[in-house]
N, C-alpha and C positions, 0 to 999 in steps of 0.2 A: 306404355301398351296402348293402343289406337283402334279407335272401333266404330261403327256403328248402331244401330240399334238391334241388330240380328246378329252378330259376328264381330269377334276381335279379330282383326286383318293383318294388324303388325304390332309383334311384340319382340322386344331386346333385350336382353340384361349382360351386362357388363360388370366387371370388378370381384371384389373378395368379403367377405365378411368380416375377416380383421383386416387390419390394412397392412401389418407385417406376416400376414400368414398365406398358402398359396391356395387353400381351400374359396372355389367360387362360389358364388351367391347362387342361388336359382329361386325359379318361380315359385317354387313349393315355401321357400325359409319366409319368415315374420319378418316385418318392418312396422316401425311403430308410426301412425297417420296423426298423432297430435291433435289438432284442434280441429282437422277434420270430422273425429267424433262428434264432434258439434251439430254436424248435418244427420248423423245417426240417432240424436237424442229428439231430433227434430222429426226425424220417421214414427219413433217409438212415438210421441206426442200424437203424432196422424193416427197411428194404427188403434191409440187408446180414445183417439176421437170418435173413430170409424166403430168402434165398439160402445160408443155413447158412453162413456165413463169420465170425461171431461170434455171441454170445450178448448179454443183456441183464448176466448176470452173469461175462463176462468180464473176470480181471483187469487191472488196467494192466501190470503186470508179468509177464504171460503172453505180451504183445504185444512189451514192451520187455524182455526179460531181461539183455540186459545193461545196463542202469540200477539194478539193486535193490543191488549192490554199495555203491556210494556214496549209495543214498537213505537216508532216514530211515526206521526201520522202522516208526512210526507209519503209513504208507501203504501196508504192504505187501498188504494185503489190499483195496485199492479196487480196483473194477470200474468198467465203463464206466456204470452203471446209477447207481452213486453218483457219477460223475462230472454227469451230466445232470442227478439231483437236486440238483448243490449241496451233497451230503452227504459231499466227500470232505476238508475239511478244508485244501481248498485257499485260499491269500490272494484278499482280491477282487478288487484292482484295480478298483474303478469311481468311484472319485475318483482322476481325474489328477493333481492338484493336491497330493494328501495322500497320495496312493501311486505314485510316477512308477515306470515301465516302465522296466527294465535299457534301455540300447541297447548296440547291438553293432557293430562296425566292419564293412567290407566284407572282410576276412579269414574271417570267420566263414562258411562257407558255410550250415550249417540254425541260423536265429537260433530258430525254433521249438523244435527242438530245444535246444539251447542254455537257452534260457528254461524249458524244461521240468526239463532236471537242476538249475537254481536252485530253481525250485518245491519240487522233490522233498526236497531238501537240509536245506529251513528247517524249522522246529518249525512243526506244524498251526497253522490258524488260527482252529480252533473246536474246543469240548470235546467228548469221546466220552461215551455216555452206553449204556449197556448193549453196549458195546465196538465203536458204531458211531457215526462223527461227526456230529455236528447239522449243522443245515441254515445254511450261511453262503453268500450268493449271492455268485457266483464267475464274472468272464470267463473268465480263464486254467482254469476247473476246464473246460468248454466246449471250451477249444484244445487240452486232454489228451484228453477225447473225439474230437476230431476227429483228434487225432494217430495213435490208434488203427484209426479207420475209414481212414485216409490209410494205413496199414500195411497192413491186411491188403485193401484192394483195388487197393494200386497207384498210384490217383489221388491227385492235389492236393486238398486241400477246395474250392479254387476250383472245381475239373473237378467234381467231387463236386456240389457246388451247380447249375453249369451243368448236368449230367445230368440230374439229378432235375428240374429246373424246366423248363428249356427241352428239351432233348432226349426226355424220357419225358413229362413232363406238358405240352407243348406250350405253357408259359408264360412271360412276357418275366423276365429278372433281369439286375440288374447289379452288378459288386462295386465300391461305393466309393459315393461321391454321386451325386446323378443330375447335375448340371451337371459333372462330371467327362466325360461323354459328350457335352454341348455345352452352352455357356452360352445355348443355348434352353430347354432342361432348367428345370425350377423350380431354385429357390436355396432353402439352407436359411436360416431366420430366429432370429435369437434376440432377443425382446422384453424391454424392461427397462421400468421405471415413464417414464424421459426420451427412451428413443430405441429403434428398429429397426435391429440390426444385421444387411445381407444377407452371405452367405460366398460369396464370388466361388471360384470353378472354382480359381485360387491360390492360395487361404488355406492358412495354415499348419496350420490345425485340420484333423486325419483322424484316420480311426479308426486306432488302432497295427496295421502289420503281426502283431505277435504276438498280439493279439485278434482279428484277424479273426472267424474263426469265431463267436465270441460274438456277432457283430452288426454287420455292413456288407451287407448287401445291400439293393437297391434294387428294387422291381416296381411296374407300374401298374396304378393301382384296380382294374380288371378282371380284371386276371389276380389279383391279391391278394385278387380278391374270390371267384374261382374256386379260389384255395387254399384260402382259408376254409371256403367251401362244400364242398371235399372232407374236410375233418376232419368236418364236419357229417353228410355222408353217411354215414362210418365210425363215429360215433358213435351214428348212427341202425341200423345194422346190416348196412351195404353195405359188402361185400369192396369196394376198387379200387384205388389204387398200393398198398396196404399192406391188411392185413386189419382187419376191423371191431374183435378184438381186440387189435391192435395198437396202435389209436387208443384205445381205454378203456384199454390200458396206459399208453399217453402221455398222457392228461389226467387220468386218475384213481384211479392205483395209488396213489399219494399223497394225503394229505388238504392242503389249502391250498396246495401247491406239487408239481406233479410233473414230469416229465419236460420244461424248460422251458416249464412250460405252469399256468397258474394256475387254481384253479378255488373256489367255493365254491355258497354258495346264497343267494336272496334271496323273500322270497314263497312259500315253499316250491319253486321254480323251482332246480334245480341246472344252473350253466351251468358253462364255462372258457371260458378266453381268452388272449389275449397282448395285453401291451404291450412298445410299445420307443419308444425315445426316445435320441440321441447328443446331444440340446442344442438341435439345429437343425432336426428334424422330430418328428413323433411319429405312432405307428400302432397300431391299438387292433383286435382280433377278440374279439367276444362268442360264446360257441356256447351255446344251452339246445337241447339235442338231444329232451328228450321233448316238446317245443312245435315242433319243426322250423322252428328260427328260430337267425337269426345275422345278425350286423353288422359291418362292417369300417368305421373312419374312418380317414384318413389326412390330413395336413397339413405343410405346408412351415414349420412355427413350433414349435417343440419345448421351450422353458424359457422363465422370466422371469413374470412377472404376467400373467396370462389365457389362457397357452397350455394347462396342465395343466385351470384350470377349466373353459376351451371345452369340451375332450374328455369332460369329466366331466358337463356338463351337456348336450351332443348325447346323450351315452350315455342319462342318464336319459328326455330328452325323446321317445328312440327307445322305450326299454321301457316307460315309462309309457304311450304311444299304443298298443303292441304289443300289450299286457296289460290296457288298460282299467282302467289303475291313476291316473286323474284323481283321485281322492279320498285318495291318498296324499301329503297334501302335506309330508309329513316325507320324503320322497325328494328 
């Protein structure tokens, strides 16, 4: 989906919902957006800030004062913004095999809170420089930010996500894999040199409940394009769901990686964007505000040979076409 601030002027979809079945994917189907969900958490934060319920600088222990006694003192001053920047020293948990998440039985009522108690009792996983933690991309960091928003709003993360995207913005959203809605929705796939593996609705592989706020949303391509376009409008100075100032803060308040959003420059063009994949889907948005240009890519294969290469190839094809960079053969 390729767009400017006013319209989606190019849309294309190819392929099938399940690799060995003929049913074509459609713009109304759901695709998993993975860590692109982190930008949604930043938008929810900005909305609650607009309502004066919290600030970017609100400290975690201002919201959870009862947890400070048993916490490592290194975490004493971490704030909402630090958690969204992944600059709070919290362990990464980005590789399920290398860093298995703890398991809690049915007698533990609030499993995420129990996990938070564990996290803040551990030594920091990143170094400090000038008194601030260095960046370490961390899924539980976003879960902790979500916990702050839950407490100050009185709503669960799941309800906040639905309220923001569905109720307030009129967009489709589902928490979990698309085919957990229906087997007729797209299935996720992993591709290796030897086979394509499709993940059935009953497959054991799921985003763990403990880190759902870090990346377990699914949206349709047409609504995800609207979501991307919302950010483009905001970055071009148009207040909408949140202020244009809030969009700039989310996208560009830190170089390289801001509030769940990456940013950079290419060919003199400053851009920002989100990538998300939990292995079986891939989702990307690229936004170039000054050029009034953005696009989104969604696919139901997320890892293995060819998947990332396909997304990068299509990204450069769109960028070179839009900016007439046909001569930049090195891109």
